[in-house]
C-alpha positions as CSV (number, residue, x, y, z in Angstrom):
1,M,106.8,94.5,108.2
2,S,110.5,95.9,107.4
3,A,110.9,99.7,107.6
4,R,112.9,99.7,105.0
5,T,109.6,97.5,102.9
6,S,109.0,100.0,99.7
7,L,105.5,100.3,98.7
8,V,104.9,99.3,95.1
9,F,102.5,100.7,92.9
10,K,101.1,98.5,89.5
11,V,98.8,96.8,87.5
12,A,97.8,93.4,88.8
13,S,99.8,90.6,86.5
14,E,100.7,87.8,88.9
15,E,97.9,85.2,89.9
16,W,99.2,85.7,93.9
17,E,98.5,89.4,93.5
18,F,94.5,87.9,92.0
19,E,94.2,85.7,95.2
20,Q,95.3,88.2,97.4
21,I,92.3,91.1,95.3
22,H,89.8,87.7,96.1
23,R,90.7,87.8,99.6
24,L,91.3,91.6,100.3
25,N,87.5,92.1,98.5
26,Y,86.1,89.2,101.0
27,R,87.5,91.5,104.3
28,T,86.5,94.7,102.4
29,F,83.0,93.9,101.3
30,V,81.7,90.9,103.5
31,E,83.1,91.5,106.9
32,E,84.0,95.1,106.6
33,I,80.9,96.4,104.8
34,P,78.2,93.7,104.6
35,Q,77.6,94.1,101.0
36,H,78.2,90.6,100.4
37,A,77.0,87.3,102.0
38,A,80.0,85.3,103.7
39,S,81.5,82.3,102.8
40,P,83.9,79.9,104.3
41,A,86.3,80.0,101.9
42,Q,87.0,83.8,102.8
43,R,87.3,85.1,98.8
44,L,85.3,87.2,96.8
45,V,85.8,87.0,93.2
46,D,83.9,90.2,91.2
47,K,81.3,89.6,88.7
48,F,83.1,91.8,86.6
49,H,86.7,90.1,87.7
50,A,88.0,89.2,83.6
51,E,87.4,92.9,82.3
52,N,88.7,94.6,85.6
53,T,92.0,96.3,85.8
54,Y,93.4,96.4,88.7
55,L,95.8,99.1,90.2
56,I,97.2,97.8,93.3
57,C,100.1,98.8,96.4
58,L,102.3,95.8,97.2
59,A,104.3,96.0,100.3
60,G,106.9,92.8,99.2
61,R,104.9,90.5,98.9
62,T,101.8,91.5,100.5
63,L,98.9,93.7,99.1
64,A,98.3,96.8,101.0
65,G,95.5,98.6,98.8
66,M,93.7,98.6,95.4
67,L,90.8,99.6,93.4
68,A,89.8,98.0,90.0
69,V,88.8,100.2,86.9
70,R,86.7,98.9,84.2
71,G,85.4,101.0,80.7
72,K,83.2,98.6,79.6
73,R,79.4,98.7,79.4
74,P,77.0,98.0,81.0
75,F,78.5,99.2,84.2
76,S,77.8,98.3,87.5
77,L,75.8,101.0,88.2
78,D,73.6,100.5,85.0
79,Q,72.4,97.2,87.0
80,K,71.6,99.5,89.9
81,L,70.1,103.1,88.7
82,K,68.0,103.6,85.6
83,D,68.8,105.8,83.1
84,L,72.2,106.2,84.0
85,D,73.4,108.2,81.3
86,S,70.6,110.9,81.7
87,Y,72.7,112.0,84.9
88,L,76.1,112.4,83.2
89,P,77.4,114.8,80.9
90,A,77.4,113.8,76.7
91,G,80.2,113.3,74.6
92,R,82.7,111.6,77.4
93,H,84.5,108.5,77.4
94,I,83.5,106.8,81.4
95,C,85.1,104.3,83.6
96,E,83.9,103.2,86.6
97,I,86.0,103.0,89.7
98,R,85.2,100.0,92.1
99,L,86.3,98.1,94.8
100,L,88.4,100.8,96.2
101,A,90.3,99.0,99.5
102,V,92.7,99.7,101.6
103,E,94.2,97.0,104.0
104,K,93.4,98.7,107.8
105,H,97.0,98.3,109.1
106,F,98.3,100.2,106.0
107,R,95.6,103.3,105.9
108,G,97.4,106.7,106.2
109,A,100.6,104.9,104.7
110,H,100.3,106.9,101.7
111,V,99.0,103.6,100.0
112,L,95.2,105.7,98.6
113,Q,97.9,108.7,97.4
114,G,99.8,106.4,95.3
115,I,97.3,104.0,94.1
116,L,95.0,107.4,92.9
117,A,98.5,109.1,91.2
118,L,98.2,105.4,89.6
119,L,94.9,105.9,88.7
120,W,95.5,109.4,86.8
121,Q,98.2,107.6,84.9
122,H,95.8,104.9,84.0
123,G,92.8,107.3,83.2
124,L,95.2,109.6,80.7
125,K,96.4,106.4,79.2
126,Q,92.9,104.9,78.5
127,G,91.3,108.2,77.1
128,Y,88.8,108.4,80.0
129,D,87.8,111.9,80.9
130,L,85.1,111.4,83.7
131,A,84.5,108.3,85.8
132,I,81.6,107.0,88.2
133,I,81.6,105.4,91.8
134,S,79.4,103.9,93.8
135,G,81.2,105.6,97.2
136,T,80.1,104.1,100.2
137,T,78.3,106.1,102.4
138,R,80.9,105.6,105.4
139,Q,83.7,107.6,103.1
140,L,81.2,110.3,101.4
141,K,83.4,113.2,103.3
142,L,86.9,111.5,101.5
143,Y,85.2,110.8,98.1
144,R,84.0,115.1,98.4
145,H,87.2,115.9,99.2
146,L,88.8,114.2,96.2
147,G,86.5,116.0,94.0
148,F,83.8,113.3,93.4
149,A,80.2,115.1,93.4
150,P,76.6,112.9,94.4
151,F,74.0,112.0,91.8
152,G,70.8,110.1,91.8
153,P,69.8,108.4,94.4
154,L,71.5,106.3,97.0
155,V,71.7,102.4,96.2
156,G,72.4,99.0,97.6
157,T,70.6,98.2,101.0
158,G,70.8,97.6,104.8
159,D,74.6,98.8,106.3
160,A,75.6,98.6,102.7
161,R,74.6,102.0,101.4
162,F,76.7,103.9,98.0
163,Q,76.2,107.1,96.9
164,P,76.7,107.2,92.9
165,M,79.1,109.7,92.3
166,V,81.1,111.3,89.2
167,I,84.4,113.4,88.7
168,T,85.5,114.8,85.4
169,L,89.3,114.4,84.4
170,E,89.7,117.9,84.7
171,T,88.3,118.6,88.4
172,F,90.5,115.3,89.5
173,E,93.6,116.6,88.3
174,S,92.5,119.7,90.3
175,A,91.4,118.9,93.8
176,A,94.0,115.2,93.7
177,R,96.9,117.7,92.7
178,Q,98.5,116.7,96.1
179,F,98.4,113.3,95.1
180,L,99.1,113.6,91.4
181,R,102.4,115.6,91.4
182,K,104.4,112.8,92.8
183,A,103.3,110.8,89.7
184,P,105.8,110.0,87.0
185,S,105.3,112.1,84.1
186,P,102.0,111.0,81.9
187,T,103.8,112.2,78.8
188,G,107.0,109.7,79.3
189,Q,107.4,106.3,79.7
190,P,106.8,105.2,83.4
191,S,107.9,102.2,84.5
192,P,104.8,99.9,85.5
193,A,105.8,99.6,88.8
194,R,106.8,102.8,91.0
195,R,108.4,103.0,94.8
196,T,107.6,105.1,97.2
197,R,109.5,106.4,100.9
198,P,109.5,103.0,103.1
199,C,106.4,102.7,105.5
200,P,106.7,104.0,109.0
């Protein structure tokens, strides 16, 4: 990758972007975290794909990282944890964050920061003020650093174990301030894509 290649953060909208999402989904949640069975096609289409909003980072025409956001019930966690609402504060507009993945050679290259800033923008626009995730036990330190709090028992099996976690908008804004301060003002009209300094 050229040193002049910029990272672009946007909502996925193109067919080639979705195809790369399916392939990164496979590499992350089949090959790296063995949550799903292997497939000769080496692509994994999420069961909620048609309802997901994918927030992505591109380096040219290469997908560097992604996450999916969805506000429609039932959530994935509804299917894994009995009586999910009993763990959550009432009166909140909830979304579920899933499929957080960054290509290995882009980790540490400002990808996560930009995706989180885009997530903050998107959450404000949609009116979400509470988010839940199934955080891989391999990255609990990172999730706690971002302000996520664990609740309920672990879900998943074998080497693919996940901790249900929750975060409020207020906590996210406080804990992730170093990421969010670089985001365009949510009160303005930010463009659908935002560029950062070149990758190293």
